[in-house]
gemmi code that builds the backbone of each chain (N, CA, C; Angstrom):
import gemmi

chains = {
    "A": [
        ("MET", (144.893, 285.545, -5.299), (145.982, 286.315, -4.673), (146.153, 287.659, -5.363)),
        ("LEU", (146.068, 287.630, -6.701), (146.217, 288.880, -7.457), (145.087, 289.848, -7.119)),
        ("LEU", (143.877, 289.286, -7.027), (142.718, 290.119, -6.668), (142.918, 290.751, -5.296)),
        ("ALA", (143.445, 289.952, -4.359), (143.649, 290.437, -2.991), (144.667, 291.566, -2.958)),
        ("TRP", (145.616, 291.560, -3.908), (146.597, 292.645, -3.967), (146.007, 293.870, -4.677)),
        ("VAL", (145.267, 293.619, -5.771), (144.705, 294.738, -6.552), (143.754, 295.570, -5.699)),
        ("CYS", (142.867, 294.905, -4.959), (141.973, 295.623, -4.050), (141.922, 294.850, -2.740)),
        ("PRO", (142.418, 295.448, -1.632), (142.414, 294.718, -0.358), (141.026, 294.163, -0.016)),
        ("GLY", (140.969, 292.891, 0.301), (139.704, 292.251, 0.659), (139.002, 291.591, -0.510)),
        ("ALA", (139.389, 291.936, -1.746), (138.695, 291.392, -2.922), (138.911, 289.880, -3.050)),
        ("GLY", (140.061, 289.389, -2.598), (140.332, 287.954, -2.648), (139.344, 287.177, -1.797)),
        ("HIS", (139.083, 287.654, -0.592), (138.126, 286.988, 0.306), (136.705, 287.114, -0.250)),
        ("ILE", (136.365, 288.286, -0.790), (135.011, 288.479, -1.332), (134.800, 287.537, -2.524)),
        ("PHE", (135.827, 287.370, -3.356), (135.746, 286.461, -4.506), (135.502, 285.025, -4.046)),
        ("LEU", (136.088, 284.659, -2.900), (135.912, 283.293, -2.376), (134.588, 283.127, -1.625)),
        ("GLY", (133.802, 284.174, -1.533), (132.496, 284.095, -0.875), (132.498, 284.530, 0.575)),
        ("HIS", (133.657, 284.928, 1.108), (133.739, 285.393, 2.492), (133.580, 286.915, 2.498)),
        ("THR", (132.350, 287.352, 2.263), (132.097, 288.790, 2.050), (132.436, 289.622, 3.285)),
        ("LYS", (132.020, 289.139, 4.456), (132.232, 289.922, 5.671), (133.721, 290.050, 6.001)),
        ("ARG", (134.454, 288.951, 5.805), (135.913, 289.002, 6.026), (136.553, 289.985, 5.053)),
        ("GLY", (136.148, 289.904, 3.796), (136.705, 290.800, 2.778), (136.427, 292.252, 3.106)),
        ("ALA", (135.205, 292.532, 3.556), (134.859, 293.920, 3.920), (135.705, 294.400, 5.092)),
        ("GLY", (135.955, 293.501, 6.058), (136.788, 293.848, 7.218), (138.217, 294.149, 6.804)),
        ("VAL", (138.769, 293.291, 5.929), (140.148, 293.508, 5.453), (140.224, 294.834, 4.699)),
        ("CYS", (139.245, 295.071, 3.824), (139.216, 296.306, 3.025), (139.162, 297.534, 3.941)),
        ("ALA", (138.259, 297.498, 4.921), (138.107, 298.646, 5.828), (139.385, 298.871, 6.635)),
        ("GLY", (139.979, 297.791, 7.146), (141.174, 297.915, 7.976), (142.381, 298.390, 7.196)),
        ("VAL", (142.637, 297.752, 6.048), (143.846, 298.068, 5.266), (143.731, 299.464, 4.645)),
        ("LEU", (142.621, 299.723, 3.957), (142.477, 301.041, 3.334), (142.325, 302.134, 4.394)),
        ("GLY", (141.691, 301.796, 5.519), (141.564, 302.760, 6.611), (142.927, 303.179, 7.129)),
        ("LEU", (143.817, 302.194, 7.354), (145.176, 302.502, 7.827), (145.945, 303.333, 6.800)),
        ("PHE", (145.796, 302.954, 5.524), (146.529, 303.644, 4.457), (146.077, 305.102, 4.350)),
        ("VAL", (144.760, 305.308, 4.321), (144.219, 306.676, 4.213), (144.553, 307.477, 5.475)),
        ("PHE", (144.521, 306.811, 6.628), (144.871, 307.469, 7.894), (146.316, 307.978, 7.860)),
        ("GLY", (147.223, 307.153, 7.331), (148.629, 307.551, 7.207), (148.795, 308.736, 6.278)),
        ("LEU", (148.083, 308.703, 5.151), (148.155, 309.816, 4.195), (147.554, 311.081, 4.795)),
        ("PHE", (146.471, 310.921, 5.551), (145.798, 312.056, 6.185), (146.718, 312.720, 7.211)),
        ("LEU", (147.468, 311.883, 7.930), (148.371, 312.405, 8.968), (149.572, 313.130, 8.375)),
        ("ALA", (150.287, 312.429, 7.492), (151.599, 312.920, 7.056), (151.590, 313.444, 5.630)),
        ("GLY", (150.491, 313.300, 4.906), (150.465, 313.733, 3.507), (151.255, 312.760, 2.643)),
        ("PRO", (151.716, 313.209, 1.486), (152.425, 312.299, 0.571), (153.732, 311.761, 1.143)),
        ("THR", (154.275, 312.404, 2.173), (155.525, 311.939, 2.797), (155.400, 310.489, 3.263)),
        ("ALA", (154.180, 310.059, 3.584), (153.978, 308.704, 4.099), (154.262, 307.644, 3.037)),
        ("VAL", (154.191, 308.019, 1.762), (154.438, 307.053, 0.674), (155.527, 307.652, -0.216)),
        ("ASP", (156.767, 307.203, -0.001), (157.887, 307.798, -0.734), (158.925, 306.728, -1.036)),
        ("SER", (158.920, 306.215, -2.266), (159.852, 305.137, -2.626), (161.243, 305.680, -2.932)),
        ("GLY", (161.353, 306.986, -3.114), (162.649, 307.560, -3.479), (163.103, 307.108, -4.858)),
        ("LEU", (162.164, 306.699, -5.716), (162.415, 306.249, -7.098), (163.297, 305.002, -7.166)),
        ("PHE", (163.488, 304.304, -6.043), (164.371, 303.126, -6.008), (163.844, 302.023, -6.927)),
        ("PHE", (162.567, 301.689, -6.805), (161.996, 300.588, -7.586), (161.801, 301.004, -9.046)),
        ("HIS", (161.489, 302.289, -9.249), (161.380, 302.829, -10.599), (162.717, 302.667, -11.326)),
        ("ASN", (163.804, 302.992, -10.630), (165.129, 302.882, -11.233), (165.563, 301.427, -11.402)),
        ("LEU", (165.075, 300.561, -10.492), (165.396, 299.127, -10.608), (164.836, 298.572, -11.923)),
        ("VAL", (163.579, 298.921, -12.212), (162.945, 298.480, -13.458), (163.667, 299.106, -14.647)),
        ("LYS", (164.031, 300.367, -14.517), (164.719, 301.089, -15.596), (166.085, 300.453, -15.885)),
        ("ARG", (166.745, 299.999, -14.812), (168.064, 299.380, -14.958), (167.965, 298.075, -15.742)),
        ("TRP", (166.861, 297.311, -15.485), (166.684, 296.037, -16.183), (166.282, 296.246, -17.645)),
        ("THR", (165.449, 297.258, -17.878), (164.891, 297.414, -19.229), (165.662, 298.419, -20.082)),
        ("GLY", (166.420, 299.324, -19.467), (167.097, 300.374, -20.217), (168.434, 299.924, -20.775)),
        ("GLY", (168.983, 300.712, -21.670), (170.281, 300.421, -22.272), (171.418, 300.894, -21.370)),
        ("PRO", (172.668, 300.817, -21.903), (173.831, 301.202, -21.072), (173.914, 302.708, -20.803)),
        ("ASN", (173.293, 303.505, -21.644), (173.386, 304.970, -21.460), (172.159, 305.555, -20.772)),
        ("THR", (171.405, 304.709, -20.069), (170.196, 305.194, -19.401), (170.561, 306.145, -18.263)),
        ("THR", (169.839, 307.243, -18.165), (170.047, 308.154, -17.034), (168.956, 307.883, -15.995)),
        ("PHE", (169.286, 308.094, -14.739), (168.351, 307.797, -13.661), (168.032, 309.057, -12.868)),
        ("ASP", (166.732, 309.348, -12.738), (166.324, 310.399, -11.813), (166.394, 309.811, -10.399)),
        ("THR", (166.738, 310.595, -9.441), (166.807, 310.105, -8.059), (165.981, 310.999, -7.145)),
        ("ALA", (165.630, 310.467, -5.981), (164.902, 311.245, -4.973), (165.512, 310.901, -3.620)),
        ("PRO", (166.535, 311.639, -3.214), (167.319, 311.246, -2.017), (166.522, 311.253, -0.716)),
        ("GLU", (165.371, 311.915, -0.676), (164.636, 311.978, 0.592), (163.775, 310.740, 0.837)),
        ("GLY", (163.725, 309.831, -0.128), (162.773, 308.705, -0.049), (163.135, 307.636, 0.968)),
        ("ASP", (162.167, 306.765, 1.230), (162.320, 305.632, 2.155), (161.977, 304.334, 1.432)),
        ("PRO", (162.894, 303.789, 0.611), (162.540, 302.598, -0.180), (162.213, 301.371, 0.671)),
        ("ILE", (162.839, 301.238, 1.841), (162.591, 300.048, 2.677), (161.162, 300.090, 3.217)),
        ("TRP", (160.739, 301.244, 3.722), (159.360, 301.363, 4.219), (158.374, 301.222, 3.068)),
        ("PHE", (158.734, 301.747, 1.901), (157.821, 301.660, 0.758), (157.658, 300.209, 0.304)),
        ("ALA", (158.695, 299.388, 0.468), (158.584, 297.973, 0.093), (157.421, 297.323, 0.843)),
        ("GLY", (157.204, 297.717, 2.090), (156.057, 297.210, 2.853), (154.758, 297.825, 2.387)),
        ("THR", (154.778, 299.131, 2.123), (153.559, 299.828, 1.700), (153.051, 299.311, 0.357)),
        ("ALA", (153.953, 298.853, -0.511), (153.564, 298.420, -1.862), (152.561, 297.277, -1.827)),
        ("PHE", (152.504, 296.524, -0.716), (151.549, 295.421, -0.619), (150.102, 295.908, -0.484)),
        ("VAL", (149.899, 297.201, -0.269), (148.516, 297.740, -0.233), (147.876, 297.595, -1.612)),
        ("GLY", (148.695, 297.669, -2.672), (148.170, 297.468, -4.017), (148.490, 298.622, -4.950)),
        ("PRO", (147.853, 298.644, -6.125), (148.146, 299.681, -7.123), (147.905, 301.091, -6.596)),
        ("ILE", (147.019, 301.242, -5.629), (146.747, 302.576, -5.082), (148.017, 303.166, -4.454)),
        ("ALA", (148.833, 302.312, -3.805), (150.089, 302.787, -3.203), (151.080, 303.184, -4.293)),
        ("LEU", (151.130, 302.384, -5.370), (152.048, 302.705, -6.466), (151.628, 304.012, -7.134)),
        ("ALA", (150.301, 304.211, -7.285), (149.793, 305.432, -7.921), (150.102, 306.663, -7.071)),
        ("VAL", (149.907, 306.544, -5.759), (150.200, 307.676, -4.861), (151.686, 308.006, -4.919)),
        ("ASP", (152.540, 306.957, -4.932), (153.982, 307.187, -4.982), (154.382, 307.847, -6.300)),
        ("TYR", (153.801, 307.385, -7.409), (154.114, 307.960, -8.723), (153.741, 309.441, -8.747)),
        ("HIS", (152.534, 309.744, -8.237), (152.067, 311.139, -8.182), (153.014, 311.980, -7.318)),
        ("HIS", (153.447, 311.399, -6.211), (154.353, 312.107, -5.298), (155.685, 312.413, -5.983)),
        ("GLN", (156.258, 311.392, -6.646), (157.601, 311.558, -7.223), (157.601, 312.505, -8.419)),
        ("PHE", (156.600, 312.364, -9.291), (156.684, 313.063, -10.580), (155.797, 314.304, -10.671)),
        ("ASN", (154.790, 314.441, -9.818), (153.939, 315.633, -9.880), (154.162, 316.589, -8.713)),
        ("LEU", (154.488, 316.055, -7.550), (154.619, 316.922, -6.380), (156.061, 317.332, -6.105)),
        ("LYS", (157.011, 316.397, -6.279), (158.418, 316.762, -6.073), (158.909, 317.582, -7.262)),
        ("GLN", (159.948, 318.348, -7.016), (160.464, 319.221, -8.067), (161.894, 318.831, -8.425)),
        ("PRO", (162.260, 318.957, -9.708), (163.658, 318.698, -10.067), (164.560, 319.731, -9.401)),
        ("ALA", (165.623, 319.266, -8.744), (166.484, 320.187, -8.001), (167.842, 320.360, -8.681)),
        ("GLU", (168.650, 319.283, -8.659), (169.989, 319.421, -9.251), (170.313, 318.164, -10.053)),
        ("ARG", (171.358, 318.224, -10.859), (171.808, 317.074, -11.650), (172.482, 316.064, -10.726)),
        ("ASN", (172.221, 314.769, -10.973), (172.937, 313.759, -10.189), (174.075, 313.167, -11.016)),
        ("THR", (174.801, 312.218, -10.439), (176.013, 311.718, -11.105), (175.718, 310.890, -12.355)),
        ("SER", (174.483, 310.325, -12.464), (174.166, 309.505, -13.642), (173.693, 310.369, -14.808)),
        ("GLY", (173.616, 311.671, -14.619), (173.129, 312.545, -15.696), (171.648, 312.824, -15.590)),
        ("GLY", (170.992, 312.193, -14.643), (169.564, 312.441, -14.424), (169.361, 313.612, -13.469)),
        ("VAL", (168.155, 313.697, -12.965), (167.801, 314.822, -12.098), (167.483, 314.303, -10.703)),
        ("ALA", (167.943, 315.003, -9.682), (167.554, 314.680, -8.302), (166.268, 315.439, -7.997)),
        ("ARG", (165.220, 314.698, -7.654), (163.925, 315.342, -7.367), (163.769, 315.488, -5.857)),
        ("ARG", (163.363, 316.679, -5.428), (163.240, 316.946, -3.990), (161.887, 317.558, -3.688)),
        ("SER", (161.486, 317.462, -2.432), (160.222, 318.092, -2.030), (160.375, 319.614, -2.071)),
        ("PRO", (159.279, 320.342, -2.350), (159.391, 321.795, -2.493), (159.722, 322.469, -1.168)),
        ("ARG", (160.258, 323.670, -1.263), (160.575, 324.433, -0.047), (159.283, 324.769, 0.696)),
        ("PRO", (159.328, 324.724, 2.024), (158.061, 324.812, 2.777), (157.545, 326.238, 2.971)),
        ("PHE", (157.757, 327.128, 2.041), (157.175, 328.468, 2.165), (156.719, 328.936, 0.787)),
        ("PRO", (155.754, 329.842, 0.726), (155.209, 330.280, -0.564), (156.277, 330.986, -1.405)),
        ("SER", (156.162, 330.815, -2.700), (157.087, 331.505, -3.598), (156.300, 332.524, -4.425)),
        ("ALA", (157.018, 333.445, -5.049), (156.357, 334.480, -5.856), (156.143, 333.969, -7.279)),
        ("GLY", (154.941, 334.151, -7.794), (154.634, 333.743, -9.167), (155.113, 334.790, -10.158)),
        ("PRO", (155.005, 334.498, -11.466), (155.490, 335.446, -12.475), (154.719, 336.766, -12.464)),
        ("ASP", (153.443, 336.717, -12.035), (152.647, 337.952, -12.008), (152.654, 338.609, -10.621)),
        ("GLY", (153.546, 338.172, -9.777), (153.656, 338.780, -8.455), (152.794, 338.126, -7.395)),
        ("SER", (151.938, 337.187, -7.784), (151.090, 336.504, -6.802), (151.908, 335.477, -6.025)),
        ("THR", (151.397, 335.070, -4.870), (152.114, 334.067, -4.074), (151.592, 332.675, -4.428)),
        ("ILE", (152.500, 331.753, -4.624), (152.142, 330.364, -4.962), (152.515, 329.482, -3.779)),
        ("ALA", (151.534, 328.711, -3.293), (151.801, 327.793, -2.180), (152.606, 326.607, -2.700)),
        ("PRO", (153.478, 326.014, -1.867), (154.216, 324.822, -2.315), (153.258, 323.666, -2.603)),
        ("ALA", (153.671, 322.749, -3.507), (152.793, 321.644, -3.912), (152.351, 320.808, -2.715)),
        ("TYR", (153.240, 320.639, -1.744), (152.895, 319.974, -0.489), (153.957, 320.310, 0.542)),
        ("SER", (153.648, 319.992, 1.798), (154.646, 320.214, 2.854), (155.145, 318.866, 3.334)),
        ("ARG", (156.445, 318.722, 3.419), (157.015, 317.455, 3.880), (156.822, 317.322, 5.389)),
        ("ALA", (156.309, 316.161, 5.809), (156.084, 315.932, 7.245), (157.411, 315.622, 7.927)),
        ("LEU", (157.529, 316.032, 9.177), (158.738, 315.781, 9.957), (158.347, 315.235, 11.326)),
        ("GLY", (159.287, 314.693, 12.027), (159.075, 314.298, 13.418), (158.095, 313.141, 13.587)),
        ("ARG", (157.386, 313.178, 14.715), (156.491, 312.071, 15.083), (155.392, 311.850, 14.049)),
        ("VAL", (154.834, 312.936, 13.507), (153.734, 312.804, 12.554), (154.205, 312.038, 11.316)),
        ("ALA", (155.407, 312.356, 10.838), (155.957, 311.636, 9.688), (156.172, 310.168, 10.037)),
        ("GLU", (156.712, 309.915, 11.225), (156.971, 308.530, 11.648), (155.681, 307.719, 11.688)),
        ("ILE", (154.645, 308.287, 12.304), (153.402, 307.538, 12.471), (152.686, 307.379, 11.120)),
        ("GLY", (152.785, 308.382, 10.256), (152.190, 308.276, 8.917), (152.821, 307.158, 8.109)),
        ("VAL", (154.154, 307.118, 8.099), (154.871, 306.071, 7.359), (154.568, 304.709, 7.978)),
        ("LEU", (154.581, 304.647, 9.315), (154.287, 303.390, 10.020), (152.886, 302.888, 9.667)),
        ("SER", (151.920, 303.800, 9.641), (150.540, 303.430, 9.357), (150.402, 302.840, 7.947)),
        ("CYS", (151.031, 303.483, 6.955), (150.939, 302.996, 5.573), (151.660, 301.655, 5.413)),
        ("THR", (152.810, 301.500, 6.069), (153.541, 300.238, 5.958), (152.798, 299.114, 6.676)),
        ("LEU", (152.190, 299.422, 7.824), (151.385, 298.410, 8.521), (150.208, 297.970, 7.653)),
        ("ALA", (149.615, 298.922, 6.915), (148.514, 298.576, 6.005), (148.990, 297.551, 4.979)),
        ("GLY", (150.179, 297.772, 4.426), (150.742, 296.831, 3.454), (151.021, 295.471, 4.063)),
        ("MET", (151.577, 295.462, 5.273), (151.896, 294.191, 5.933), (150.629, 293.401, 6.278)),
        ("LEU", (149.588, 294.132, 6.714), (148.325, 293.455, 7.027), (147.685, 292.907, 5.752)),
        ("ASN", (147.826, 293.643, 4.644), (147.275, 293.126, 3.388), (148.059, 291.904, 2.925)),
        ("LEU", (149.366, 291.860, 3.231), (150.158, 290.662, 2.893), (149.613, 289.446, 3.652)),
        ("ILE", (149.270, 289.639, 4.931), (148.656, 288.547, 5.711), (147.349, 288.126, 5.051)),
        ("ALA", (146.553, 289.124, 4.610), (145.260, 288.819, 3.976), (145.461, 288.101, 2.638)),
        ("ILE", (146.503, 288.483, 1.885), (146.783, 287.835, 0.596), (147.137, 286.363, 0.834)),
        ("ILE", (148.011, 286.106, 1.819), (148.412, 284.722, 2.127), (147.197, 283.929, 2.606)),
        ("ASP", (146.363, 284.565, 3.444), (145.170, 283.894, 3.955), (144.199, 283.568, 2.815)),
        ("ALA", (144.032, 284.503, 1.878), (143.118, 284.263, 0.739), (143.630, 283.115, -0.123)),
        ("ALA", (144.953, 282.985, -0.215), (145.527, 281.901, -1.021), (145.253, 280.531, -0.396)),
        ("HIS", (145.093, 280.488, 0.936), (144.869, 279.206, 1.620), (143.404, 278.948, 1.925)),
        ("HIS", (142.517, 279.913, 1.624), (141.100, 279.740, 1.927), (140.416, 278.968, 0.814)),
        ("HIS", (139.432, 278.184, 1.187), (138.601, 277.525, 0.187), (137.380, 278.379, -0.059)),
        ("ARG", (136.761, 278.144, -1.200), (135.537, 278.879, -1.508), (134.477, 278.556, -0.458)),
        ("ALA", (133.781, 279.584, 0.028), (132.765, 279.376, 1.066), (131.588, 278.586, 0.506)),
        ("PRO", (131.061, 277.596, 1.293), (129.908, 276.841, 0.800), (128.681, 277.739, 0.692)),
        ("ARG", (127.904, 277.516, -0.367), (126.695, 278.335, -0.514), (125.686, 277.928, 0.537)),
        ("ARG", (124.934, 278.921, 1.044), (123.944, 278.608, 2.075), (122.758, 277.892, 1.460)),
        ("ARG", (122.333, 276.845, 2.166), (121.154, 276.125, 1.684), (119.899, 276.925, 1.993)),
        ("ARG", (118.944, 276.811, 1.106), (117.661, 277.465, 1.387), (116.959, 276.726, 2.514)),
        ("GLU", (116.370, 277.480, 3.411), (115.707, 276.834, 4.554), (114.544, 275.970, 4.082)),
        ("GLY", (114.562, 274.704, 4.514), (113.476, 273.797, 4.173), (113.619, 273.174, 2.794)),
        ("GLY", (114.486, 273.688, 1.957), (114.657, 273.153, 0.612), (115.735, 272.103, 0.577)),
        ("SER", (115.878, 271.410, -0.553), (116.929, 270.416, -0.687), (118.179, 271.111, -1.199)),
        ("ALA", (119.352, 270.440, -1.044), (120.617, 271.027, -1.443), (120.653, 271.194, -2.954)),
    ],
    "B": [
        ("MET", (143.555, 329.785, 20.448), (142.703, 329.715, 19.261), (143.199, 330.654, 18.175)),
        ("SER", (143.705, 331.860, 18.633), (144.162, 332.841, 17.650), (145.368, 332.324, 16.878)),
        ("THR", (146.192, 331.463, 17.520), (147.340, 330.913, 16.793), (146.955, 329.675, 16.003)),
        ("LEU", (145.887, 328.996, 16.416), (145.473, 327.749, 15.761), (144.712, 328.018, 14.463)),
        ("LEU", (143.942, 329.099, 14.431), (143.059, 329.362, 13.291), (143.810, 329.552, 11.968)),
        ("PRO", (144.874, 330.389, 11.926), (145.579, 330.524, 10.646), (146.158, 329.202, 10.164)),
        ("ALA", (146.655, 328.387, 11.110), (147.227, 327.089, 10.740), (146.154, 326.177, 10.156)),
        ("LEU", (144.945, 326.205, 10.741), (143.851, 325.365, 10.255), (143.400, 325.816, 8.868)),
        ("LEU", (143.346, 327.139, 8.670), (142.900, 327.655, 7.380), (143.904, 327.331, 6.279)),
        ("ALA", (145.186, 327.314, 6.625), (146.219, 327.052, 5.627), (146.392, 325.573, 5.357)),
        ("TRP", (145.900, 324.730, 6.265), (146.127, 323.290, 6.158), (145.336, 322.690, 5.000)),
        ("ARG", (146.018, 321.916, 4.148), (145.349, 321.249, 3.029), (145.390, 319.738, 3.291)),
        ("PRO", (144.229, 319.100, 3.473), (144.221, 317.670, 3.788), (144.924, 316.849, 2.706)),
        ("PHE", (145.668, 315.859, 3.117), (146.401, 314.926, 2.258), (147.585, 315.578, 1.531)),
        ("LEU", (147.816, 316.866, 1.744), (149.003, 317.516, 1.172), (149.925, 318.027, 2.281)),
        ("ASP", (149.316, 318.534, 3.343), (150.110, 319.038, 4.466), (149.935, 318.107, 5.664)),
        ("PRO", (150.995, 317.881, 6.426), (150.856, 317.035, 7.624), (150.029, 317.733, 8.707)),
        ("ILE", (149.380, 316.930, 9.538), (148.588, 317.484, 10.639), (149.524, 318.000, 11.729)),
        ("ASP", (149.178, 319.139, 12.283), (150.008, 319.720, 13.344), (149.558, 319.155, 14.696)),
        ("ILE", (149.998, 317.926, 14.960), (149.570, 317.266, 16.210), (150.805, 316.754, 16.956)),
        ("HIS", (151.893, 317.516, 16.851), (153.172, 317.064, 17.404), (153.153, 316.935, 18.925)),
        ("THR", (152.284, 317.707, 19.600), (152.293, 317.630, 21.068), (151.406, 316.484, 21.575)),
        ("GLY", (150.375, 316.129, 20.809), (149.475, 315.073, 21.278), (149.537, 313.833, 20.399)),
        ("TRP", (150.739, 313.506, 19.884), (150.886, 312.427, 18.908), (150.456, 311.071, 19.465)),
        ("TYR", (150.570, 310.900, 20.780), (150.248, 309.584, 21.354), (148.757, 309.242, 21.238)),
        ("VAL", (147.903, 310.251, 21.003), (146.468, 309.995, 20.789), (146.256, 309.199, 19.493)),
        ("LEU", (147.205, 309.317, 18.560), (147.088, 308.635, 17.268), (147.174, 307.116, 17.421)),
        ("LEU", (147.623, 306.655, 18.592), (147.689, 305.206, 18.840), (146.300, 304.572, 18.777)),
        ("VAL", (145.270, 305.323, 19.188), (143.913, 304.746, 19.271), (143.371, 304.361, 17.879)),
        ("PRO", (143.322, 305.298, 16.883), (142.859, 304.864, 15.563), (143.784, 303.844, 14.916)),
        ("LEU", (145.090, 303.962, 15.174), (146.045, 303.001, 14.612), (145.728, 301.586, 15.111)),
        ("ALA", (145.518, 301.466, 16.420), (145.197, 300.157, 17.012), (143.848, 299.644, 16.494)),
        ("LEU", (142.889, 300.548, 16.344), (141.553, 300.141, 15.874), (141.623, 299.579, 14.451)),
        ("PHE", (142.316, 300.273, 13.546), (142.412, 299.803, 12.154), (143.178, 298.487, 12.065)),
        ("ILE", (144.238, 298.349, 12.864), (145.001, 297.090, 12.876), (144.092, 295.954, 13.317)),
        ("ALA", (143.306, 296.193, 14.376), (142.406, 295.148, 14.884), (141.335, 294.799, 13.855)),
        ("ILE", (140.800, 295.804, 13.162), (139.757, 295.546, 12.147), (140.297, 294.614, 11.059)),
        ("ALA", (141.505, 294.930, 10.542), (142.065, 294.123, 9.448), (142.510, 292.748, 9.953)),
        ("TYR", (143.184, 292.701, 11.113), (143.736, 291.437, 11.597), (142.632, 290.463, 12.003)),
        ("LYS", (141.626, 290.980, 12.705), (140.555, 290.079, 13.163), (139.679, 289.616, 12.012)),
        ("ALA", (139.595, 290.399, 10.921), (138.836, 289.944, 9.752), (139.455, 288.678, 9.170)),
        ("VAL", (140.775, 288.557, 9.311), (141.471, 287.377, 8.789), (141.459, 286.238, 9.801)),
        ("ARG", (141.665, 286.553, 11.084), (141.912, 285.512, 12.077), (140.678, 284.994, 12.810)),
        ("THR", (139.589, 285.757, 12.838), (138.419, 285.313, 13.605), (137.798, 284.081, 12.958)),
        ("LYS", (137.513, 283.078, 13.790), (136.883, 281.864, 13.247), (135.396, 282.084, 13.072)),
        ("ASN", (134.762, 282.648, 14.094), (133.318, 282.880, 14.038), (133.060, 284.367, 13.824)),
        ("MET", (132.578, 284.723, 12.642), (132.417, 286.149, 12.311), (131.280, 286.812, 13.090)),
        ("ASP", (130.454, 286.009, 13.781), (129.408, 286.622, 14.607), (130.009, 287.367, 15.806)),
        ("ARG", (131.241, 286.957, 16.203), (131.907, 287.607, 17.349), (132.955, 288.630, 16.897)),
        ("TYR", (132.884, 289.004, 15.622), (133.922, 289.861, 15.024), (134.075, 291.204, 15.751)),
        ("TYR", (132.949, 291.919, 15.909), (133.032, 293.274, 16.481), (133.548, 293.235, 17.925)),
        ("ARG", (133.123, 292.225, 18.664), (133.578, 292.086, 20.050), (135.092, 291.852, 20.082)),
        ("GLU", (135.553, 290.958, 19.199), (136.992, 290.644, 19.185), (137.825, 291.843, 18.737)),
        ("VAL", (137.268, 292.646, 17.800), (137.970, 293.866, 17.373), (138.128, 294.812, 18.564)),
        ("GLY", (137.058, 294.991, 19.322), (137.108, 295.853, 20.513), (138.108, 295.359, 21.523)),
        ("VAL", (138.098, 294.038, 21.782), (139.028, 293.465, 22.768), (140.473, 293.658, 22.315)),
        ("MET", (140.740, 293.397, 21.026), (142.113, 293.521, 20.530), (142.592, 294.971, 20.574)),
        ("THR", (141.698, 295.903, 20.245), (142.066, 297.329, 20.302), (142.483, 297.710, 21.717)),
        ("VAL", (141.671, 297.286, 22.686), (141.991, 297.602, 24.095), (143.293, 296.924, 24.515)),
        ("GLN", (143.496, 295.673, 24.047), (144.736, 294.949, 24.389), (145.966, 295.684, 23.860)),
        ("ILE", (145.900, 296.134, 22.602), (147.054, 296.839, 22.010), (147.356, 298.114, 22.808)),
        ("ILE", (146.305, 298.889, 23.091), (146.512, 300.160, 23.806), (147.070, 299.904, 25.205)),
        ("ALA", (146.498, 298.898, 25.887), (146.964, 298.592, 27.247), (148.418, 298.127, 27.232)),
        ("LEU", (148.781, 297.290, 26.253), (150.163, 296.811, 26.164), (151.128, 297.949, 25.865)),
        ("MET", (150.713, 298.864, 25.004), (151.576, 300.009, 24.681), (151.792, 300.897, 25.903)),
        ("ILE", (150.701, 301.106, 26.673), (150.833, 301.900, 27.902), (151.767, 301.180, 28.874)),
        ("GLY", (151.617, 299.864, 28.963), (152.491, 299.064, 29.829), (153.951, 299.155, 29.414)),
        ("LEU", (154.198, 299.060, 28.077), (155.572, 299.162, 27.570), (156.156, 300.542, 27.844)),
        ("ALA", (155.305, 301.579, 27.683), (155.772, 302.944, 27.953), (156.133, 303.096, 29.432)),
        ("ALA", (155.295, 302.535, 30.299), (155.555, 302.612, 31.733), (156.838, 301.862, 32.086)),
        ("ALA", (157.031, 300.683, 31.492), (158.240, 299.901, 31.760), (159.484, 300.648, 31.280)),
        ("SER", (159.397, 301.244, 30.080), (160.535, 302.012, 29.546), (160.854, 303.190, 30.460)),
        ("PHE", (159.796, 303.867, 30.917), (159.983, 305.014, 31.809), (160.702, 304.585, 33.079)),
        ("LEU", (160.250, 303.451, 33.648), (160.857, 302.958, 34.886), (162.334, 302.611, 34.677)),
        ("ILE", (162.626, 301.924, 33.572), (164.018, 301.521, 33.312), (164.912, 302.744, 33.151)),
        ("VAL", (164.447, 303.714, 32.335), (165.299, 304.865, 32.015), (165.376, 305.859, 33.171)),
        ("GLU", (164.208, 306.174, 33.730), (164.160, 307.268, 34.704), (164.430, 306.823, 36.150)),
        ("VAL", (164.133, 305.568, 36.479), (164.284, 305.124, 37.875), (165.505, 304.214, 38.031)),
        ("PHE", (165.506, 303.064, 37.328), (166.576, 302.083, 37.565), (167.919, 302.580, 37.039)),
        ("ALA", (167.922, 303.164, 35.838), (169.184, 303.646, 35.259), (169.748, 304.792, 36.082)),
        ("ARG", (168.872, 305.671, 36.573), (169.344, 306.794, 37.394), (169.861, 306.299, 38.752)),
        ("ALA", (169.182, 305.268, 39.286), (169.607, 304.721, 40.573), (170.978, 304.044, 40.456)),
        ("ALA", (171.247, 303.484, 39.263), (172.522, 302.788, 39.067), (173.680, 303.740, 38.822)),
        ("GLU", (173.387, 305.017, 38.533), (174.456, 305.986, 38.216), (175.349, 306.253, 39.426)),
    ],
}
model = gemmi.Model(1)
for chain_id, residues in chains.items():
    chain = gemmi.Chain(chain_id)
    for i, (resn, *xyz) in enumerate(residues, 1):
        res = gemmi.Residue()
        res.name, res.seqid = resn, gemmi.SeqId(i, " ")
        for name, pos in zip(("N", "CA", "C"), xyz):
            atom = gemmi.Atom()
            atom.name, atom.element = name, gemmi.Element(name[0])
            atom.pos, atom.b_iso = gemmi.Position(*pos), 0.0
            res.add_atom(atom)
        chain.add_residue(res)
    model.add_chain(chain)
structure = gemmi.Structure()
structure.add_model(model)
structure.setup_entities()
């Protein structure tokens, strides 16, 4: 089950069902990459909800929390089943692509997506924003695609947990 | 083309969203195909018929979506207007 989560299809391949595993891998990763291709990083946006959940459990009473109000934690809960690749994309989105905007009530920083137009650099050159936030139908379909990838991988994880190891093929004409 | 070219040149894959807001319904086709690939890999009993079943499921999803769109259109635009 863990293998099936770490890499979609790896659970089936480990059990000897190579073709099934390849199909799951192609379908799940295909949907995930398709969603990212359509909507960009907007398709995977936890809004730091799960990051703060872990911080709340492990941190002390004076812990400050960064927030990202534009995020979609409910949709991300489905996307997280794609595996560590989804968590890595979300981490990159939250901490490398979003920018600190204003102070929030916990003393942390609210991180927001950059403004969608070029800004002037210190030497007068124009700097493009780190990314453009998707809106409308494209954003909807991108998020839907990534979450569907996670849900389909959840089906594959459950299926891998109930599958038995595939019997090895006998050599033709030989004994077992 | 003159308005499309600057947008294409400025577009950065995986960072900027695709400008396909007018033809978004075309995206249903790859979406249905990927869903069928992953779902049939798990559910197919005989993997020799895998590709055929993926094709059938893709067509089924697209046909059902078109049917649902047509039904929604009829309810909203015909029956609801007739009841006004």
